[in-house]
C-alpha positions in Angstrom: -82.0 10.2 -27.0 -79.4 12.8 -26.2 -76.7 11.5 -23.5 -77.0 13.5 -20.2 -73.4 12.8 -19.4 -71.1 15.5 -19.7 -67.5 14.7 -21.1 -65.0 14.7 -18.2 -62.4 17.5 -18.6 -59.3 16.9 -16.5 -56.9 19.6 -15.5 -53.6 18.9 -17.5 -50.9 18.0 -15.1 -48.3 20.4 -14.2 -44.9 19.6 -16.3 -42.5 17.5 -14.5 -39.8 19.4 -12.8 -36.4 18.7 -14.3 -33.8 17.8 -11.5 -31.2 20.1 -10.6 -28.0 19.1 -12.6 -25.4 17.6 -10.2 -21.7 17.6 -10.8 -21.0 13.8 -11.4 -17.7 13.9 -9.7 -19.4 15.4 -6.6 -22.0 12.7 -6.6 -19.4 10.1 -6.8 -17.3 11.8 -4.1 -20.4 11.7 -1.7 -21.0 8.0 -2.6 -17.4 7.0 -1.8 -18.0 9.0 1.7 -20.9 6.9 2.4 -19.2 3.8 1.6 -16.2 4.8 3.8 -18.6 5.5 6.7 -20.7 2.7 6.6 -17.6 0.2 6.3 -14.7 -0.8 8.6 -12.3 0.4 6.2 -9.7 2.8 7.2 -8.8 4.1 3.7 -10.4 4.0 0.5 -8.8 4.9 -2.8 -10.8 5.5 -6.1 -9.5 6.5 -9.7 -11.3 6.9 -13.0 -10.7 8.8 -16.2 -12.2 12.1 -14.4 -10.9 11.9 -10.8 -8.6 10.2 -8.2 -9.9 10.2 -4.8 -8.1 9.0 -1.7 -10.3 9.1 1.6 -9.0 7.9 5.1 -10.3 8.0 8.7 -8.6 9.1 11.8 -6.6 12.1 12.6 -3.5 11.6 10.5 -2.7 13.6 7.6 -3.7 12.4 4.2 -2.2 13.1 0.9 -4.1 13.0 -2.3 -2.2 10.6 -4.6 -1.6 11.8 -8.3 -2.2 9.4 -11.3 -0.6 6.1 -10.7 3.1 5.8 -11.3 5.8 3.4 -10.3 7.5 4.5 -7.0 11.0 3.6 -6.1 12.9 4.5 -3.0 16.4 3.2 -1.6 16.2 0.8 0.9 18.5 2.6 3.3 15.6 4.6 4.7 13.2 1.5 5.2 11.9 1.3 8.8 13.2 -1.4 11.2 11.5 -4.6 11.0 9.8 -5.9 14.4 11.7 -8.4 16.5 9.4 -11.0 15.6 10.5 -10.9 11.8 14.3 -10.3 11.6 15.9 -9.8 8.4 18.4 -12.4 7.1 21.9 -11.3 8.0 23.2 -11.3 4.2 20.5 -8.8 3.1 22.0 -5.6 4.5 25.4 -6.4 2.8 23.9 -6.7 -0.5 22.0 -3.5 -0.5 24.5 -1.6 -2.5 23.0 -0.9 -5.7 19.5 -2.1 -5.0 16.1 -0.2 -5.6 12.7 -1.3 -4.4 9.8 -0.9 -6.3 6.8 0.0 -3.9 3.0 -0.3 -4.4 1.6 3.1 -5.2 -1.8 2.3 -3.7 -3.7 -0.5 -2.0 -4.8 -3.3 -4.1 -4.2 -6.9 -5.4 -0.8 -7.8 -7.0 -0.6 -9.7 -9.9 2.5 -11.2 -11.7 0.9 -11.7 -15.0 -1.9 -10.0 -17.1 -4.2 -13.0 -16.7 -3.7 -16.5 -15.0 -3.0 -18.3 -18.1 -0.1 -15.8 -19.3 3.5 -15.9 -18.3 4.6 -13.4 -15.5 5.9 -9.9 -16.4 9.1 -10.9 -14.9 10.9 -13.3 -12.8 13.8 -13.5 -10.4 17.0 -13.3 -12.3 15.5 -11.4 -15.2 17.0 -8.5 -16.9 14.5 -5.3 -16.9 14.7 -2.0 -18.5 13.3 1.4 -17.2 9.7 1.6 -18.1 9.2 -2.2 -18.5 6.0 -3.4 -16.9 6.9 -5.8 -13.7 3.3 -6.5 -12.3 -0.3 -5.2 -12.0 -2.0 -3.9 -9.0 -5.8 -4.0 -9.2 -7.3 -1.1 -7.2 -11.1 -0.5 -7.5 -11.6 -2.7 -10.4 -8.9 -1.0 -12.5 -5.6 -3.0 -13.5 -2.6 -0.6 -13.1 0.4 -1.6 -14.6 3.7 -1.1 -12.2 6.8 -0.2 -14.3 10.4 -0.5 -13.4 12.0 3.1 -13.0 15.7 1.7 -13.4 17.3 -1.0 -15.5 18.7 -3.8 -13.6 18.1 -7.4 -12.6 15.1 -8.6 -10.6 16.7 -9.9 -7.2 13.6 -10.4 -5.3 9.8 -10.5 -5.8 8.4 -9.6 -2.5 4.5 -9.8 -3.0 2.6 -12.9 -3.5 0.7 -13.3 -6.6 -3.2 -12.8 -6.0 -2.6 -11.3 -2.6 -3.4 -7.9 -1.2 -0.6 -5.1 -1.1 -0.8 -2.0 1.0 0.2 1.7 -0.1 4.1 1.8 0.2 4.5 -1.9 0.6 7.8 -3.2 -1.1 6.9 -5.3 -4.3 10.3 -5.8 -5.9 14.1 -5.4 -5.3 16.0 -4.6 -8.5 19.7 -4.9 -8.6 20.8 -1.7 -10.6 23.0 -2.1 -13.8 
């Protein structure tokens, strides 16, 4: 007996369209903008091997930061402290020869490479130019902050494991 069924013939499906290639840096930038828009953050900094991006809200001028570097500025140009937090009277007199190492970005300050390791430096320690003083973690990246002068660590101004802001003083170094 012959079968009266005809074999079904399906139309071949159209080949899937390939997605339009997107610049991965542009895709990351768009994602970072969405993160900033949806959050209460006023500033967002992102860095990887390909790009460095700093986004901020508001009408203030924004400067794109280059690759992380240690930044040191003389204390003489530091802004005045609020009346509720006066500086000790002895500090202005001993500022001669002092350098301040500031945070180059927002992040978390660490004095050692891991909790079980000794700190990179301590008060009274002699440091050389280029020596690692601490780590600032930003966007899950561990950034070593180096001294740009040789001298002695006079003060550690940030607290281990606490957040630091862009430009916040981290160390006072007595220059040699």
